[in-house]
All heavy atoms as TSV, in Angstrom:
chain	resi	resn	atom	element	x	y	z
A	1	MET	N	N	0.844	-1.169	0.000
A	1	MET	CA	C	0.000	0.000	0.000
A	1	MET	C	C	0.889	1.232	0.000
A	1	MET	O	O	1.961	1.238	0.577
A	1	MET	CB	C	-0.900	-0.019	1.230
A	1	MET	CG	C	-1.546	1.292	1.545
A	1	MET	SD	S	-2.887	1.167	2.694
A	1	MET	CE	C	-4.165	0.717	1.572
A	2	SER	N	N	0.434	2.278	-0.642
A	2	SER	CA	C	1.172	3.538	-0.686
A	2	SER	C	C	0.466	4.608	0.131
A	2	SER	O	O	-0.753	4.717	0.118
A	2	SER	CB	C	1.291	4.033	-2.126
A	2	SER	OG	O	2.120	3.192	-2.862
A	3	TRP	N	N	1.272	5.378	0.797
A	3	TRP	CA	C	0.814	6.511	1.580
A	3	TRP	C	C	1.483	7.755	1.035
A	3	TRP	O	O	2.587	7.686	0.514
A	3	TRP	CB	C	1.222	6.340	3.044
A	3	TRP	CG	C	0.596	5.185	3.715
A	3	TRP	CD1	C	1.062	3.900	3.748
A	3	TRP	CD2	C	-0.606	5.182	4.473
A	3	TRP	NE1	N	0.227	3.107	4.485
A	3	TRP	CE2	C	-0.817	3.870	4.935
A	3	TRP	CE3	C	-1.525	6.167	4.802
A	3	TRP	CZ2	C	-1.908	3.528	5.714
A	3	TRP	CZ3	C	-2.615	5.824	5.578
A	3	TRP	CH2	C	-2.794	4.512	6.031
A	4	LEU	N	N	0.856	8.898	1.171
A	4	LEU	CA	C	1.451	10.172	0.811
A	4	LEU	C	C	1.589	11.010	2.078
A	4	LEU	O	O	0.664	11.084	2.889
A	4	LEU	CB	C	0.597	10.896	-0.220
A	4	LEU	CG	C	0.459	10.149	-1.548
A	4	LEU	CD1	C	-0.545	10.843	-2.448
A	4	LEU	CD2	C	1.800	10.029	-2.240
A	5	VAL	N	N	2.763	11.587	2.227
A	5	VAL	CA	C	3.050	12.410	3.405
A	5	VAL	C	C	3.550	13.765	2.909
A	5	VAL	O	O	4.544	13.833	2.181
A	5	VAL	CB	C	4.113	11.748	4.304
A	5	VAL	CG1	C	4.402	12.612	5.522
A	5	VAL	CG2	C	3.673	10.356	4.722
A	6	ALA	N	N	2.850	14.826	3.264
A	6	ALA	CA	C	3.229	16.180	2.884
A	6	ALA	C	C	3.896	16.865	4.071
A	6	ALA	O	O	3.344	16.881	5.174
A	6	ALA	CB	C	2.004	16.971	2.442
A	7	LEU	N	N	5.069	17.412	3.820
A	7	LEU	CA	C	5.826	18.108	4.855
A	7	LEU	C	C	6.022	19.564	4.454
A	7	LEU	O	O	6.520	19.844	3.361
A	7	LEU	CB	C	7.206	17.469	5.029
A	7	LEU	CG	C	7.252	15.993	5.391
A	7	LEU	CD1	C	8.695	15.503	5.363
A	7	LEU	CD2	C	6.633	15.759	6.745
A	8	PRO	N	N	5.645	20.512	5.314
A	8	PRO	CA	C	5.942	21.919	5.019
A	8	PRO	C	C	7.426	22.184	5.278
A	8	PRO	O	O	8.009	21.645	6.212
A	8	PRO	CB	C	5.063	22.679	6.011
A	8	PRO	CG	C	4.848	21.722	7.140
A	8	PRO	CD	C	4.898	20.340	6.544
A	9	ALA	N	N	8.033	23.014	4.425
A	9	ALA	CA	C	9.456	23.322	4.570
A	9	ALA	C	C	9.660	24.812	4.805
A	9	ALA	O	O	8.746	25.623	4.627
A	9	ALA	CB	C	10.212	22.871	3.329
A	10	LEU	N	N	10.879	25.167	5.187
A	10	LEU	CA	C	11.199	26.556	5.504
A	10	LEU	C	C	11.108	27.485	4.301
A	10	LEU	O	O	10.984	28.697	4.468
A	10	LEU	CB	C	12.606	26.638	6.105
A	10	LEU	CG	C	12.774	25.966	7.467
A	10	LEU	CD1	C	14.210	26.122	7.955
A	10	LEU	CD2	C	11.809	26.547	8.483
A	11	ASP	N	N	11.142	26.945	3.086
A	11	ASP	CA	C	11.039	27.789	1.896
A	11	ASP	C	C	9.586	28.101	1.537
A	11	ASP	O	O	9.307	28.723	0.522
A	11	ASP	CB	C	11.756	27.153	0.711
A	11	ASP	CG	C	11.148	25.835	0.268
A	11	ASP	OD1	O	10.209	25.336	0.926
A	11	ASP	OD2	O	11.624	25.281	-0.741
A	12	GLY	N	N	8.637	27.658	2.375
A	12	GLY	CA	C	7.221	27.927	2.146
A	12	GLY	C	C	6.538	26.902	1.264
A	12	GLY	O	O	5.333	26.973	1.065
A	13	ARG	N	N	7.291	25.961	0.747
A	13	ARG	CA	C	6.712	24.917	-0.096
A	13	ARG	C	C	6.292	23.720	0.741
A	13	ARG	O	O	6.699	23.565	1.882
A	13	ARG	CB	C	7.719	24.450	-1.142
A	13	ARG	CG	C	8.039	25.482	-2.163
A	13	ARG	CD	C	8.993	24.919	-3.174
A	13	ARG	NE	N	9.183	25.853	-4.261
A	13	ARG	CZ	C	9.911	25.597	-5.319
A	13	ARG	NH1	N	10.517	24.425	-5.443
A	13	ARG	NH2	N	10.049	26.500	-6.266
A	14	GLU	N	N	5.499	22.883	0.112
A	14	GLU	CA	C	5.077	21.625	0.735
A	14	GLU	C	C	5.648	20.506	-0.126
A	14	GLU	O	O	5.434	20.470	-1.339
A	14	GLU	CB	C	3.552	21.560	0.753
A	14	GLU	CG	C	2.997	20.310	1.368
A	14	GLU	CD	C	1.482	20.344	1.373
A	14	GLU	OE1	O	0.878	20.195	0.297
A	14	GLU	OE2	O	0.925	20.531	2.459
A	15	TYR	N	N	6.404	19.614	0.474
A	15	TYR	CA	C	7.013	18.497	-0.233
A	15	TYR	C	C	6.250	17.229	0.105
A	15	TYR	O	O	5.990	16.953	1.282
A	15	TYR	CB	C	8.487	18.364	0.147
A	15	TYR	CG	C	9.304	19.541	-0.319
A	15	TYR	CD1	C	9.433	20.687	0.455
A	15	TYR	CD2	C	9.923	19.506	-1.561
A	15	TYR	CE1	C	10.163	21.777	0.016
A	15	TYR	CE2	C	10.660	20.594	-2.017
A	15	TYR	CZ	C	10.775	21.720	-1.222
A	15	TYR	OH	O	11.491	22.791	-1.667
A	16	VAL	N	N	5.867	16.468	-0.930
A	16	VAL	CA	C	5.050	15.278	-0.741
A	16	VAL	C	C	5.886	14.048	-1.085
A	16	VAL	O	O	6.518	13.996	-2.144
A	16	VAL	CB	C	3.780	15.322	-1.618
A	16	VAL	CG1	C	2.944	14.074	-1.411
A	16	VAL	CG2	C	2.965	16.574	-1.291
A	17	TYR	N	N	5.850	13.068	-0.201
A	17	TYR	CA	C	6.607	11.829	-0.360
A	17	TYR	C	C	5.664	10.642	-0.377
A	17	TYR	O	O	4.721	10.582	0.408
A	17	TYR	CB	C	7.630	11.680	0.770
A	17	TYR	CG	C	8.684	12.751	0.690
A	17	TYR	CD1	C	8.509	13.969	1.332
A	17	TYR	CD2	C	9.816	12.564	-0.079
A	17	TYR	CE1	C	9.440	14.973	1.217
A	17	TYR	CE2	C	10.768	13.564	-0.202
A	17	TYR	CZ	C	10.573	14.764	0.447
A	17	TYR	OH	O	11.498	15.754	0.321
A	18	ARG	N	N	5.960	9.701	-1.275
A	18	ARG	CA	C	5.204	8.444	-1.339
A	18	ARG	C	C	5.964	7.422	-0.489
A	18	ARG	O	O	7.149	7.172	-0.718
A	18	ARG	CB	C	5.092	7.940	-2.770
A	18	ARG	CG	C	4.297	6.653	-2.893
A	18	ARG	CD	C	4.206	6.190	-4.332
A	18	ARG	NE	N	3.498	7.173	-5.132
A	18	ARG	CZ	C	2.176	7.146	-5.354
A	18	ARG	NH1	N	1.441	6.185	-4.841
A	18	ARG	NH2	N	1.612	8.074	-6.101
A	19	ILE	N	N	5.268	6.872	0.473
A	19	ILE	CA	C	5.851	5.877	1.373
A	19	ILE	C	C	5.114	4.559	1.170
A	19	ILE	O	O	3.881	4.528	1.228
A	19	ILE	CB	C	5.720	6.327	2.856
A	19	ILE	CG1	C	6.319	7.717	3.067
A	19	ILE	CG2	C	6.336	5.299	3.784
A	19	ILE	CD1	C	7.790	7.836	2.794
A	20	HIS	N	N	5.849	3.503	0.929
A	20	HIS	CA	C	5.244	2.173	0.781
A	20	HIS	C	C	5.269	1.488	2.147
A	20	HIS	O	O	6.340	1.291	2.729
A	20	HIS	CB	C	5.998	1.353	-0.263
A	20	HIS	CG	C	5.952	1.979	-1.616
A	20	HIS	ND1	N	4.844	1.934	-2.420
A	20	HIS	CD2	C	6.867	2.708	-2.285
A	20	HIS	CE1	C	5.076	2.589	-3.534
A	20	HIS	NE2	N	6.303	3.075	-3.479
A	21	ALA	N	N	4.088	1.180	2.655
A	21	ALA	CA	C	3.953	0.579	3.982
A	21	ALA	C	C	2.614	-0.144	4.048
A	21	ALA	O	O	1.711	0.126	3.253
A	21	ALA	CB	C	4.016	1.661	5.056
A	22	PRO	N	N	2.480	-1.066	5.004
A	22	PRO	CA	C	1.213	-1.778	5.148
A	22	PRO	C	C	0.064	-0.855	5.541
A	22	PRO	O	O	0.280	0.259	6.034
A	22	PRO	CB	C	1.483	-2.796	6.264
A	22	PRO	CG	C	2.875	-2.594	6.719
A	22	PRO	CD	C	3.485	-1.482	5.959
A	23	ALA	N	N	-1.150	-1.321	5.341
A	23	ALA	CA	C	-2.349	-0.542	5.662
A	23	ALA	C	C	-2.419	-0.184	7.146
A	23	ALA	O	O	-2.981	0.841	7.514
A	23	ALA	CB	C	-3.599	-1.301	5.242
A	24	ASP	N	N	-1.851	-1.021	7.991
A	24	ASP	CA	C	-1.915	-0.775	9.434
A	24	ASP	C	C	-0.655	-0.079	9.970
A	24	ASP	O	O	-0.396	-0.086	11.167
A	24	ASP	CB	C	-2.181	-2.073	10.188
A	24	ASP	CG	C	-1.083	-3.111	10.009
A	24	ASP	OD1	O	-0.209	-2.930	9.121
A	24	ASP	OD2	O	-1.106	-4.115	10.742
A	25	ALA	N	N	0.099	0.558	9.096
A	25	ALA	CA	C	1.311	1.264	9.521
A	25	ALA	C	C	0.956	2.389	10.489
A	25	ALA	O	O	-0.098	3.014	10.378
A	25	ALA	CB	C	2.034	1.841	8.308
A	26	LEU	N	N	1.838	2.630	11.416
A	26	LEU	CA	C	1.644	3.722	12.364
A	26	LEU	C	C	1.919	5.050	11.668
A	26	LEU	O	O	2.873	5.177	10.894
A	26	LEU	CB	C	2.577	3.569	13.563
A	26	LEU	CG	C	2.389	2.315	14.411
A	26	LEU	CD1	C	3.461	2.243	15.487
A	26	LEU	CD2	C	1.003	2.298	15.027
A	27	LEU	N	N	1.087	6.035	11.920
A	27	LEU	CA	C	1.248	7.339	11.294
A	27	LEU	C	C	2.609	7.954	11.622
A	27	LEU	O	O	3.227	8.595	10.772
A	27	LEU	CB	C	0.117	8.274	11.706
A	27	LEU	CG	C	-1.284	7.846	11.267
A	27	LEU	CD1	C	-2.314	8.838	11.774
A	27	LEU	CD2	C	-1.363	7.698	9.766
A	28	ALA	N	N	3.078	7.751	12.832
A	28	ALA	CA	C	4.386	8.284	13.217
A	28	ALA	C	C	5.496	7.662	12.379
A	28	ALA	O	O	6.441	8.345	11.986
A	28	ALA	CB	C	4.637	8.047	14.697
A	29	ASP	N	N	5.393	6.378	12.081
A	29	ASP	CA	C	6.403	5.721	11.247
A	29	ASP	C	C	6.379	6.278	9.823
A	29	ASP	O	O	7.434	6.459	9.200
A	29	ASP	CB	C	6.186	4.208	11.226
A	29	ASP	CG	C	6.492	3.554	12.563
A	29	ASP	OD1	O	7.231	4.161	13.373
A	29	ASP	OD2	O	5.984	2.447	12.799
A	30	LEU	N	N	5.190	6.563	9.300
A	30	LEU	CA	C	5.073	7.152	7.970
A	30	LEU	C	C	5.703	8.548	7.953
A	30	LEU	O	O	6.434	8.909	7.025
A	30	LEU	CB	C	3.609	7.224	7.547
A	30	LEU	CG	C	2.882	5.886	7.426
A	30	LEU	CD1	C	1.389	6.124	7.234
A	30	LEU	CD2	C	3.452	5.057	6.292
A	31	PHE	N	N	5.427	9.313	8.994
A	31	PHE	CA	C	5.991	10.660	9.103
A	31	PHE	C	C	7.512	10.607	9.111
A	31	PHE	O	O	8.172	11.326	8.360
A	31	PHE	CB	C	5.479	11.349	10.370
A	31	PHE	CG	C	6.236	12.602	10.704
A	31	PHE	CD1	C	5.967	13.777	10.031
A	31	PHE	CD2	C	7.221	12.604	11.672
A	31	PHE	CE1	C	6.671	14.940	10.323
A	31	PHE	CE2	C	7.931	13.751	11.966
A	31	PHE	CZ	C	7.651	14.927	11.291
A	32	TRP	N	N	8.091	9.759	9.959
A	32	TRP	CA	C	9.547	9.721	10.070
A	32	TRP	C	C	10.197	9.198	8.802
A	32	TRP	O	O	11.279	9.653	8.425
A	32	TRP	CB	C	9.986	8.923	11.290
A	32	TRP	CG	C	9.790	9.729	12.534
A	32	TRP	CD1	C	8.906	9.478	13.539
A	32	TRP	CD2	C	10.446	10.957	12.880
A	32	TRP	NE1	N	8.979	10.479	14.483
A	32	TRP	CE2	C	9.914	11.385	14.099
A	32	TRP	CE3	C	11.421	11.729	12.269
A	32	TRP	CZ2	C	10.340	12.561	14.734
A	32	TRP	CZ3	C	11.840	12.903	12.892
A	32	TRP	CH2	C	11.302	13.295	14.118
A	33	ALA	N	N	9.544	8.281	8.106
A	33	ALA	CA	C	10.090	7.790	6.832
A	33	ALA	C	C	10.160	8.940	5.829
A	33	ALA	O	O	11.177	9.124	5.149
A	33	ALA	CB	C	9.231	6.654	6.289
A	34	ALA	N	N	9.100	9.738	5.733
A	34	ALA	CA	C	9.098	10.878	4.813
A	34	ALA	C	C	10.104	11.934	5.252
A	34	ALA	O	O	10.832	12.490	4.424
A	34	ALA	CB	C	7.701	11.485	4.728
A	35	PHE	N	N	10.163	12.198	6.536
A	35	PHE	CA	C	11.084	13.216	7.045
A	35	PHE	C	C	12.527	12.853	6.724
A	35	PHE	O	O	13.310	13.694	6.285
A	35	PHE	CB	C	10.895	13.392	8.559
A	35	PHE	CG	C	11.742	14.488	9.132
A	35	PHE	CD1	C	11.365	15.815	8.993
A	35	PHE	CD2	C	12.919	14.204	9.793
A	35	PHE	CE1	C	12.143	16.842	9.519
A	35	PHE	CE2	C	13.706	15.221	10.315
A	35	PHE	CZ	C	13.321	16.533	10.176
A	36	HIS	N	N	12.880	11.585	6.892
A	36	HIS	CA	C	14.250	11.163	6.607
A	36	HIS	C	C	14.538	11.182	5.112
A	36	HIS	O	O	15.654	11.511	4.702
A	36	HIS	CB	C	14.546	9.804	7.223
A	36	HIS	CG	C	14.664	9.872	8.714
A	36	HIS	ND1	N	15.637	10.602	9.364
A	36	HIS	CD2	C	13.914	9.344	9.697
A	36	HIS	CE1	C	15.485	10.505	10.666
A	36	HIS	NE2	N	14.439	9.748	10.905
A	37	CYS	N	N	13.564	10.887	4.276
A	37	CYS	CA	C	13.740	11.028	2.821
A	37	CYS	C	C	14.024	12.485	2.480
A	37	CYS	O	O	14.900	12.787	1.670
A	37	CYS	CB	C	12.493	10.572	2.070
A	37	CYS	SG	S	12.253	8.804	2.007
A	38	HIS	N	N	13.284	13.385	3.098
A	38	HIS	CA	C	13.458	14.816	2.835
A	38	HIS	C	C	14.841	15.284	3.285
A	38	HIS	O	O	15.528	15.997	2.557
A	38	HIS	CB	C	12.369	15.618	3.545
A	38	HIS	CG	C	12.431	17.077	3.238
A	38	HIS	ND1	N	11.843	17.607	2.114
A	38	HIS	CD2	C	13.037	18.103	3.893
A	38	HIS	CE1	C	12.072	18.910	2.085
A	38	HIS	NE2	N	12.784	19.242	3.146
A	39	GLU	N	N	15.237	14.889	4.462
A	39	GLU	CA	C	16.517	15.333	5.010
A	39	GLU	C	C	17.694	14.822	4.189
A	39	GLU	O	O	18.749	15.448	4.164
A	39	GLU	CB	C	16.658	14.879	6.466
A	39	GLU	CG	C	15.735	15.614	7.414
A	39	GLU	CD	C	16.052	17.100	7.503
A	39	GLU	OE1	O	17.170	17.471	7.891
A	39	GLU	OE2	O	15.167	17.907	7.163
A	40	ASP	N	N	17.530	13.685	3.506
A	40	ASP	CA	C	18.597	13.134	2.668
A	40	ASP	C	C	18.689	13.834	1.321
A	40	ASP	O	O	19.643	13.643	0.588
A	40	ASP	CB	C	18.391	11.634	2.447
A	40	ASP	CG	C	18.605	10.833	3.716
A	40	ASP	OD1	O	19.224	11.362	4.661
A	40	ASP	OD2	O	18.150	9.671	3.766
A	41	GLY	N	N	17.687	14.645	0.986
A	41	GLY	CA	C	17.659	15.328	-0.303
A	41	GLY	C	C	18.233	16.734	-0.226
A	41	GLY	O	O	18.701	17.186	0.820
A	42	PRO	N	N	18.162	17.457	-1.332
A	42	PRO	CA	C	18.761	18.792	-1.415
A	42	PRO	C	C	17.833	19.931	-0.984
A	42	PRO	O	O	18.193	21.089	-1.118
A	42	PRO	CB	C	19.051	18.915	-2.915
A	42	PRO	CG	C	17.926	18.157	-3.547
A	42	PRO	CD	C	17.680	16.985	-2.621
A	43	HIS	N	N	16.665	19.614	-0.457
A	43	HIS	CA	C	15.658	20.630	-0.169
A	43	HIS	C	C	15.896	21.342	1.158
A	43	HIS	O	O	16.555	20.810	2.047
A	43	HIS	CB	C	14.268	19.985	-0.160
A	43	HIS	CG	C	14.000	19.174	-1.385
A	43	HIS	ND1	N	13.948	19.715	-2.642
A	43	HIS	CD2	C	13.808	17.852	-1.545
A	43	HIS	CE1	C	13.724	18.770	-3.525
A	43	HIS	NE2	N	13.637	17.618	-2.881
A	44	PRO	N	N	15.311	22.548	1.322
A	44	PRO	CA	C	15.419	23.263	2.599
A	44	PRO	C	C	14.782	22.450	3.731
A	44	PRO	O	O	13.932	21.594	3.479
A	44	PRO	CB	C	14.614	24.541	2.367
A	44	PRO	CG	C	14.540	24.689	0.898
A	44	PRO	CD	C	14.578	23.306	0.331
A	45	ARG	N	N	15.199	22.715	4.910
A	45	ARG	CA	C	14.730	21.953	6.082
A	45	ARG	C	C	13.204	21.930	6.154
A	45	ARG	O	O	12.541	22.933	5.957
A	45	ARG	CB	C	15.294	22.574	7.350
A	45	ARG	CG	C	14.866	21.833	8.602
A	45	ARG	CD	C	15.903	21.953	9.672
A	45	ARG	NE	N	15.465	21.318	10.882
A	45	ARG	CZ	C	15.624	20.029	11.151
A	45	ARG	NH1	N	16.201	19.254	10.279
A	45	ARG	NH2	N	15.209	19.517	12.283
A	46	ALA	N	N	12.677	20.750	6.461
A	46	ALA	CA	C	11.235	20.567	6.653
A	46	ALA	C	C	10.913	20.648	8.136
A	46	ALA	O	O	11.771	20.423	8.992
A	46	ALA	CB	C	10.790	19.220	6.106
A	47	SER	N	N	9.666	20.940	8.420
A	47	SER	CA	C	9.208	20.963	9.804
A	47	SER	C	C	9.266	19.553	10.374
A	47	SER	O	O	8.843	18.595	9.733
A	47	SER	CB	C	7.773	21.480	9.875
A	47	SER	OG	O	7.289	21.359	11.195
A	48	ASP	N	N	9.803	19.428	11.574
A	48	ASP	CA	C	9.841	18.112	12.218
A	48	ASP	C	C	8.687	17.948	13.205
A	48	ASP	O	O	8.686	17.050	14.026
A	48	ASP	CB	C	11.182	17.863	12.894
A	48	ASP	CG	C	11.515	18.886	13.963
A	48	ASP	OD1	O	10.703	19.809	14.202
A	48	ASP	OD2	O	12.597	18.782	14.563
A	49	ARG	N	N	7.680	18.808	13.085
A	49	ARG	CA	C	6.487	18.698	13.927
A	49	ARG	C	C	5.521	17.709	13.282
A	49	ARG	O	O	5.046	17.913	12.164
A	49	ARG	CB	C	5.821	20.056	14.088
A	49	ARG	CG	C	6.656	21.017	14.924
A	49	ARG	CD	C	5.948	22.332	15.162
A	49	ARG	NE	N	4.550	22.116	15.497
A	49	ARG	CZ	C	3.579	22.942	15.099
A	49	ARG	NH1	N	3.863	24.008	14.385
A	49	ARG	NH2	N	2.324	22.695	15.423
A	50	PHE	N	N	5.210	16.655	13.999
A	50	PHE	CA	C	4.321	15.607	13.511
A	50	PHE	C	C	2.967	16.178	13.102
A	50	PHE	O	O	2.421	15.827	12.060
A	50	PHE	CB	C	4.166	14.542	14.600
A	50	PHE	CG	C	3.208	13.436	14.268
A	50	PHE	CD1	C	3.524	12.507	13.303
A	50	PHE	CD2	C	2.000	13.326	14.922
A	50	PHE	CE1	C	2.660	11.465	12.988
A	50	PHE	CE2	C	1.121	12.299	14.630
A	50	PHE	CZ	C	1.453	11.369	13.658
A	51	ASP	N	N	2.441	17.106	13.896
A	51	ASP	CA	C	1.106	17.642	13.613
A	51	ASP	C	C	1.095	18.632	12.446
A	51	ASP	O	O	0.032	19.058	12.010
A	51	ASP	CB	C	0.481	18.262	14.856
A	51	ASP	CG	C	1.292	19.403	15.442
A	51	ASP	OD1	O	2.465	19.569	15.059
A	51	ASP	OD2	O	0.749	20.116	16.284
A	52	ALA	N	N	2.252	18.983	11.904
A	52	ALA	CA	C	2.313	19.855	10.733
A	52	ALA	C	C	2.221	19.054	9.431
A	52	ALA	O	O	1.961	19.611	8.377
A	52	ALA	CB	C	3.598	20.672	10.738
A	53	ALA	N	N	2.432	17.748	9.518
A	53	ALA	CA	C	2.407	16.894	8.331
A	53	ALA	C	C	0.971	16.516	7.963
A	53	ALA	O	O	0.083	16.477	8.821
A	53	ALA	CB	C	3.199	15.618	8.594
A	54	LEU	N	N	0.767	16.269	6.687
A	54	LEU	CA	C	-0.498	15.726	6.201
A	54	LEU	C	C	-0.217	14.321	5.703
A	54	LEU	O	O	0.730	14.118	4.943
A	54	LEU	CB	C	-1.062	16.575	5.062
A	54	LEU	CG	C	-1.386	18.021	5.403
A	54	LEU	CD1	C	-1.810	18.769	4.141
A	54	LEU	CD2	C	-2.483	18.083	6.443
A	55	ILE	N	N	-1.021	13.363	6.127
A	55	ILE	CA	C	-0.808	11.959	5.750
A	55	ILE	C	C	-2.129	11.401	5.234
A	55	ILE	O	O	-3.165	11.545	5.887
A	55	ILE	CB	C	-0.326	11.126	6.955
A	55	ILE	CG1	C	0.984	11.705	7.501
A	55	ILE	CG2	C	-0.158	9.662	6.560
A	55	ILE	CD1	C	1.459	11.055	8.790
A	56	TRP	N	N	-2.079	10.791	4.048
A	56	TRP	CA	C	-3.275	10.172	3.490
A	56	TRP	C	C	-2.876	9.014	2.594
A	56	TRP	O	O	-1.719	8.883	2.212
A	56	TRP	CB	C	-4.132	11.203	2.753
A	56	TRP	CG	C	-3.555	11.744	1.484
A	56	TRP	CD1	C	-3.866	11.343	0.218
A	56	TRP	CD2	C	-2.585	12.780	1.341
A	56	TRP	NE1	N	-3.149	12.062	-0.703
A	56	TRP	CE2	C	-2.357	12.958	-0.039
A	56	TRP	CE3	C	-1.880	13.577	2.232
A	56	TRP	CZ2	C	-1.445	13.892	-0.535
A	56	TRP	CZ3	C	-0.982	14.498	1.738
A	56	TRP	CH2	C	-0.787	14.652	0.381
A	57	GLN	N	N	-3.840	8.145	2.302
A	57	GLN	CA	C	-3.577	7.000	1.436
A	57	GLN	C	C	-3.537	7.449	-0.014
A	57	GLN	O	O	-4.371	8.236	-0.453
A	57	GLN	CB	C	-4.658	5.932	1.599
A	57	GLN	CG	C	-4.578	5.202	2.909
A	57	GLN	CD	C	-5.622	4.110	3.007
A	57	GLN	OE1	O	-6.532	4.030	2.194
A	57	GLN	NE2	N	-5.488	3.276	4.006
A	58	ALA	N	N	-2.553	6.958	-0.748
A	58	ALA	CA	C	-2.463	7.265	-2.174
A	58	ALA	C	C	-3.673	6.671	-2.876
A	58	ALA	O	O	-4.140	5.584	-2.533
A	58	ALA	CB	C	-1.182	6.686	-2.758
A	59	GLY	N	N	-4.207	7.398	-3.818
A	59	GLY	CA	C	-5.366	6.929	-4.561
A	59	GLY	C	C	-6.690	7.259	-3.910
A	59	GLY	O	O	-7.746	6.968	-4.468
A	60	ALA	N	N	-6.652	7.879	-2.744
A	60	ALA	CA	C	-7.902	8.276	-2.096
A	60	ALA	C	C	-8.568	9.340	-2.952
A	60	ALA	O	O	-7.908	10.147	-3.595
A	60	ALA	CB	C	-7.626	8.815	-0.692
A	61	GLU	N	N	-9.892	9.339	-2.980
A	61	GLU	CA	C	-10.617	10.293	-3.808
A	61	GLU	C	C	-10.374	11.732	-3.383
A	61	GLU	O	O	-10.400	12.639	-4.190
A	61	GLU	CB	C	-12.110	9.982	-3.798
A	61	GLU	CG	C	-12.438	8.712	-4.550
A	61	GLU	CD	C	-13.922	8.484	-4.648
A	61	GLU	OE1	O	-14.694	9.463	-4.562
A	61	GLU	OE2	O	-14.312	7.334	-4.804
A	62	GLU	N	N	-10.151	11.947	-2.102
A	62	GLU	CA	C	-9.854	13.284	-1.637
A	62	GLU	C	C	-8.742	13.202	-0.595
A	62	GLU	O	O	-8.526	12.168	0.011
A	62	GLU	CB	C	-11.082	13.982	-1.064
A	62	GLU	CG	C	-11.701	13.274	0.137
A	62	GLU	CD	C	-12.950	13.988	0.607
A	62	GLU	OE1	O	-14.012	13.728	0.048
A	62	GLU	OE2	O	-12.828	14.809	1.526
A	63	ARG	N	N	-8.070	14.294	-0.427
A	63	ARG	CA	C	-6.952	14.359	0.492
A	63	ARG	C	C	-7.498	14.613	1.891
A	63	ARG	O	O	-7.881	15.721	2.227
A	63	ARG	CB	C	-6.038	15.484	0.048
A	63	ARG	CG	C	-4.826	15.669	0.889
A	63	ARG	CD	C	-3.949	16.683	0.185
A	63	ARG	NE	N	-3.156	17.419	1.123
A	63	ARG	CZ	C	-2.184	18.221	0.783
A	63	ARG	NH1	N	-1.904	18.415	-0.470
A	63	ARG	NH2	N	-1.502	18.861	1.690
A	64	VAL	N	N	-7.540	13.578	2.689
A	64	VAL	CA	C	-8.055	13.678	4.051
A	64	VAL	C	C	-6.894	13.380	4.991
A	64	VAL	O	O	-6.315	12.298	4.939
A	64	VAL	CB	C	-9.206	12.675	4.288
A	64	VAL	CG1	C	-9.660	12.734	5.733
A	64	VAL	CG2	C	-10.353	12.955	3.353
A	65	ASN	N	N	-6.559	14.349	5.813
A	65	ASN	CA	C	-5.469	14.157	6.770
A	65	ASN	C	C	-5.899	13.156	7.848
A	65	ASN	O	O	-6.951	13.305	8.437
A	65	ASN	CB	C	-5.105	15.491	7.403
A	65	ASN	CG	C	-3.861	15.387	8.257
A	65	ASN	OD1	O	-3.080	14.457	8.113
A	65	ASN	ND2	N	-3.697	16.332	9.134
A	66	LEU	N	N	-5.068	12.167	8.083
A	66	LEU	CA	C	-5.398	11.133	9.060
A	66	LEU	C	C	-4.922	11.471	10.471
A	66	LEU	O	O	-5.226	10.766	11.399
A	66	LEU	CB	C	-4.792	9.797	8.630
A	66	LEU	CG	C	-5.329	9.267	7.292
A	66	LEU	CD1	C	-4.612	7.995	6.909
A	66	LEU	CD2	C	-6.821	9.039	7.366
A	67	ILE	N	N	-4.164	12.546	10.614
A	67	ILE	CA	C	-3.674	12.917	11.958
A	67	ILE	C	C	-4.756	13.696	12.668
A	67	ILE	O	O	-5.358	14.575	12.154
A	67	ILE	CB	C	-2.391	13.766	11.859
A	67	ILE	CG1	C	-1.291	12.926	11.259
A	67	ILE	CG2	C	-1.978	14.277	13.218
A	67	ILE	CD1	C	0.007	13.679	11.053
């Protein structure tokens, strides 16, 4: 299953990461997987606040934050 995690960054943009994880994955694990992907890339620092992230299932008809 794929999840999408959007992280706000210091440049004012929102970076979205696709995370492959089981349907019963913990939201915190999805957040940290996306955060570490972001930190390994060339982008400006992202917020490390869990409640600032948006997490939803890929392919969902609408973007509904699960946090």
